[in-house]
Phi, psi and omega in degrees: 000138178283126183286151180297323182296328181290329179287322178053046178297322178298322178294319179297315180296319181296316180295318179297315179295321180297320178295322178294318178295320177300320178297317180296314179297320179296317178298317179298315180295326176295320177297316178298317182298308183292324177296316181292318179296327176295324176294318177300316181294323177297322177295320178298317179296321178297318179296325177297313181298315182293318179297317179297323180293321179295314180294319180297320179293323179294323183277345186292348179284347180274154177270339178203145180263091177238168180298318181295313181299318182288329176296316177298319181295319181289325179295329177298331181258010180055043182281149174273114184215169179208155177265135180238133179241122179222129177055039175080004179239149179249145172212162183265136173256104181275108185273318179190161174090345181244240179296332180300329180284345180283344183246166179281173185296333182262020179239144174230156185232141171233128182247134182237147174283184185291345175268010178063034173258137183294131178238341179201145173211154178263356180205130182294340182294341179248014184293328182272004182281138177266164179296140179269191177290128184296132176083358181252138175259122182231168178261134178244126181239123178207160180303324183269346185203134172223123180170190178275154170214152180214140180248135180226148177282146177250121180255140176284134179291335182277310186263347182062018179255160178287123181249354178167195183222149175235131176243122180253132180252129179249106179292149180272014184300312179292324177297319179296319179298315179295323180293319178297319178296319180297316179298318180297317180296315181295320180294315180297318179296316181294320178296319178295318179296318181294325177297315179293316182294320180297321178298316180294318182295312184295322180286321183286318181294325178296322179287319183291332185267009177299319176299328179292328176297319178295318180296322178297324176296320178297316180298320179297320178297320178294323179295327180284332179232070185295340181284344181268096181268009179269352181288137178226145176279159181217069181263129180231077181256352178073020180220199183296331179296323176296322177295320177299317179299316180295318179294326177296319177296320177297321179297319177297323177298317180293319179296319179297318177294320179296320179297319179294319179293324179293320177297321177295322179296316178300319179296317180297314182297318179300317180292317183295321180283324181297319183294306181296325178295318179296319180296314180298317180298319180295316181290328175295326175295319177298317180297321182294325183273310187234355187295331181289335184257329184256110181294324180296315178295322179300310181294318181296317181292320178294319178297316180295317180296320178296317181298313181290325176295322177298318178298314180295324178297318178298316179301311182296317181297318180294320177297317179295320178300317181297317180290319184294317185288335181295326185255013187249358185291315183293339183281346188230034178291141176083358179282150185244149183223137173279107187296316183298315181295320181293320179298316179297324179295314180296317179297323178299319177295320180293326179295329177284318183288327184231074181295343180280352180263153176253103180264113183254130179236121179232141179207146175263005184265126178256004184240169176281124181256119183253144176223154180277086179204142179295133185305314182297323179292317180295314180295327177293321178297314179295320179299318180298316182293315180293317180297324177297319178294322179295318183300322188249027175244075182282333180267268178289124183255061180235128177241123180257130175234128180233149177226121178224163178239128177232107182066239181260015183236146170262132181252117180243128179236135176237117186233136174239170179241044186263218188288333184079173182232135180291157180297329178293317179285334186300332182286342188241005189294337181269001179279146179295142175068005181273134177225142177291164181301321181295318182288329178291328181271000183290132183261352180272185178275006185279338191294318183073193183251004184077031182255334187305308182290333174294321175296318177302317180298321177298318182294312183293327177291321182294326183253011178055047177263135177275132179233138177220159183218136173236135183211143175231127182301133179070006177240329177136178184226143178231120174259139180234128175247133177244111186243127177296136179270135176252343181201134175234119183243121182291126176287137177253111180235149180280000000 
């Protein structure tokens, strides 16, 4: 027996639940992370706007933004600065004490004259930067600098005219530091939460699954003694495990019933085959002894042998049909069938096979009605229903078949005026090997093995077709099929 500890179902459930909780916590932390970083970035954008406004206000006292004017302005504040000449142009590198003191440590400034030529910068890493779109905050990514930048016009307080432009750069260094701290806090918090949750999960699932351990023991006992179908589980845990136990007992009841029906089927088949073989063998003996001389014995023996051979043929065909239809559904998925045309085809064959019957087909549909079902399967279903009506219509030999369309469904009805089915038998007619008392006592070749309607049930289940039956003893039976329509094509006739 496999031990419960080796299966570790409680461990599997705990790990699975832990992973789901981890996923939820991770998603929550990601939401917190992205939400907080957006707040940080909004703060960075605000600092860019404020820094640019401070520098612009400081420069507005000048009448023009030139290298000479800015040198005089910086000298007034004793700023540490230097002149830099690159590509034939000069600009001031303000190191400290001047405009550099107006901004924070993670901010740099580039000042341009009204012709958008650089005249001052606080860091050479942004010296080659051109003026951006005025009034827009954008992200600048470069090996030496990554952050926000914004360009603003500088107006002279005296002339009210544009004298240049100021671009302020906000490095992401402080933003990165805050982001790293946030990630560390979220990770430590999540690890602590997962440790506590895992302890609770492993202890609780082990306790909750104890009834399942008992149920597993019952199943193992049944596996060791499969022939004993009287064993039943008795779990009373007040939860889903108790429901599983109850359903398991119901399943055992069904298996026991199926086994009994199968044993009855074997007995029936043995009896059905033994009888025709014995009859054929007996008549062959008569033929061997006197059939060559006695014409009456010859005809009687041949008729009997033909009759019994016909019975065996029906048995074999029904058994083959049952096996064949079980394995053919997956091979014909997506195929379409014209229901009206197939019904007419099946009825045409029956009119040839049973000329003494009146097969009536009525429909209000003037168009081709298509459904997603394999043609052979649909025709086999209709054949089973009509053949069933023929078998049990010893008096009135009228079979009614109707086809109508209601909304997105095709409604097919097959009605006979035969013996009918009792309400007691009606509950079991779709079960394999089940036959009503009348059909079991039938001595002709019409009775069959009780497989036809079981095959029909397989077909309707495979294609999600609704089937219903109404029957009155000695008045007849009506089967109704409801099939979803997938395509309706109007016939064009002259």
